[in-house]
Wavefront OBJ file of the C-alpha trace (Angstrom):
o trace
v -85.402 101.935 -43.374
v -85.455 99.602 -46.848
v -82.052 97.927 -47.387
v -81.224 97.748 -43.965
v -79.808 94.064 -42.774
v -81.566 93.416 -39.678
v -79.036 90.788 -38.850
v -76.115 93.218 -38.727
v -75.259 95.616 -36.285
v -72.674 98.082 -35.052
v -72.215 98.241 -31.142
v -71.724 101.576 -29.324
v -72.318 102.391 -25.881
v -74.669 105.180 -25.222
v -73.094 106.929 -22.460
v -69.583 108.432 -23.419
v -69.135 109.239 -19.794
v -69.283 105.347 -18.996
v -67.150 104.890 -22.223
v -64.291 107.106 -20.470
v -64.652 105.333 -17.220
v -64.369 101.820 -18.991
v -60.957 102.868 -20.503
v -59.642 104.785 -17.347
v -59.790 108.437 -19.262
v -58.262 111.208 -17.018
v -59.752 114.771 -17.205
v -56.443 115.958 -18.068
v -56.783 113.491 -21.192
v -59.736 115.026 -22.281
v -58.925 118.714 -21.744
v -55.804 117.644 -24.160
v -57.959 116.058 -26.722
v -55.842 112.876 -25.962
v -58.044 109.745 -26.259
v -55.657 107.690 -27.669
v -56.708 104.788 -29.874
v -60.482 105.639 -28.686
v -60.861 109.042 -30.343
v -62.973 107.729 -33.122
v -64.968 105.741 -30.927
v -65.915 108.695 -28.585
v -66.638 110.793 -31.591
v -69.304 108.350 -33.037
v -70.443 107.320 -29.746
v -70.961 111.182 -28.774
v -72.652 111.932 -32.335
v -74.973 108.848 -31.525
v -75.998 109.859 -28.027
v -77.086 113.364 -29.451
v -78.941 111.818 -32.513
v -80.696 109.296 -29.978
v -81.566 112.236 -28.016
v -83.285 114.354 -30.850
v -85.588 111.198 -31.311
v -83.887 109.844 -34.230
v -84.076 106.347 -32.893
v -84.340 104.607 -36.394
v -80.670 104.748 -37.080
v -78.581 102.467 -39.264
v -74.860 102.266 -40.680
v -73.987 101.084 -44.102
v -71.113 99.420 -45.480
v -70.106 98.858 -48.857
v -67.322 96.977 -49.964
v -64.435 98.840 -48.209
v -66.795 101.519 -46.795
v -68.591 102.552 -43.815
v -71.116 105.256 -42.993
v -71.283 105.931 -39.596
v -74.960 106.776 -39.574
v -77.656 106.855 -42.293
v -81.004 108.654 -40.833
v -84.396 109.442 -42.874
v -85.051 113.128 -42.195
v -88.286 114.409 -44.013
v -88.682 111.459 -46.244
v -84.662 111.916 -47.219
v -81.899 109.932 -46.619
v -79.045 111.710 -44.757
v -75.731 109.997 -44.515
v -73.659 111.186 -41.683
v -70.057 110.590 -41.329
v -68.011 111.063 -38.230
v -64.415 111.645 -38.417
v -62.970 112.301 -34.796
v -59.738 114.271 -35.951
v -58.783 117.126 -38.438
v -57.717 114.463 -41.688
v -61.400 114.372 -42.722
v -60.807 112.672 -46.000
v -64.273 110.800 -46.489
v -63.695 108.113 -49.221
v -66.827 106.048 -47.610
v -69.047 109.168 -47.768
v -68.205 109.766 -51.473
v -68.858 106.096 -52.232
v -72.287 106.504 -50.542
v -73.190 109.537 -52.516
v -71.649 108.034 -55.993
v -74.389 105.109 -55.171
v -77.201 106.567 -53.923
v -77.322 110.419 -54.801
v -78.529 111.732 -51.413
v -80.090 115.192 -51.431
v -77.294 116.084 -49.009
v -74.536 114.410 -46.821
v -73.128 115.512 -43.501
v -69.884 115.337 -41.834
v -68.979 115.935 -38.343
v -65.037 116.511 -37.726
v -62.690 118.398 -35.840
v -62.502 121.116 -38.578
v -64.348 124.264 -39.077
v -67.776 124.775 -40.972
v -67.735 124.425 -44.770
v -70.503 123.193 -47.585
v -69.329 121.733 -50.816
v -71.947 122.607 -53.253
v -70.722 120.054 -55.713
v -70.919 117.051 -53.690
v -73.460 118.599 -51.362
v -71.711 117.678 -48.430
v -72.062 119.729 -45.098
v -68.978 120.100 -42.828
v -69.777 120.673 -39.272
v -67.133 120.737 -36.371
v -68.400 117.950 -33.881
v -69.925 120.449 -31.323
v -72.545 121.443 -33.994
v -73.954 117.840 -32.934
v -76.323 120.204 -30.509
v -77.822 122.177 -33.476
v -78.905 119.130 -35.311
v -81.331 118.045 -36.790
v -81.938 121.837 -37.801
v -78.471 121.507 -39.790
v -80.174 119.724 -42.416
v -81.001 121.320 -45.918
v -79.970 124.827 -45.798
v -76.958 125.552 -47.746
v -76.611 129.055 -45.830
v -76.695 127.731 -42.569
v -72.916 126.008 -41.769
v -71.221 129.104 -43.301
v -73.117 131.583 -40.521
v -74.562 129.758 -37.977
v -76.944 131.362 -35.420
l 1 2 3 4 5 6 7 8 9 10 11 12 13 14 15 16 17 18 19 20 21 22 23 24 25 26 27 28 29 30 31 32 33 34 35 36 37 38 39 40 41 42 43 44 45 46 47 48 49 50 51 52 53 54 55 56 57 58 59 60 61 62 63 64 65 66 67 68 69 70 71 72 73 74 75 76 77 78 79 80 81 82 83 84 85 86 87 88 89 90 91 92 93 94 95 96 97 98 99 100 101 102 103 104 105 106 107 108 109 110 111 112 113 114 115 116 117 118 119 120 121 122 123 124 125 126 127 128 129 130 131 132 133 134 135 136 137 138 139 140 141 142 143 144 145 146 147 148
């Protein structure tokens, strides 16, 4: 992807089951949604695992001066930033910085919250579990409100 720095990378574990085993995560913790300080890592790894399973293997990350977007994809010739938030507090200052700089045709945010679409900012908001419907979620402003 143009503009990607080949000498910079973000290390993620491809299998969230292995990640859980490495930190000794119990089934009870998973049911309580209590991942401790690892909650963000689990969310990012989960989303990456799903994206990769769809054949999206040219995934990059983006960082600005004080911003970072977890994943930037190219889908149908369009750049799609994907922000991942593990909880319910989903302010995405980094995503807004990316939008201001590059003006993508749409942006996606996976969070612990419900569906939504900000038409002005062109941000699709999906619950984390909706990654299972990706990439069909992109570029359809009617879809996030009433999923099929």
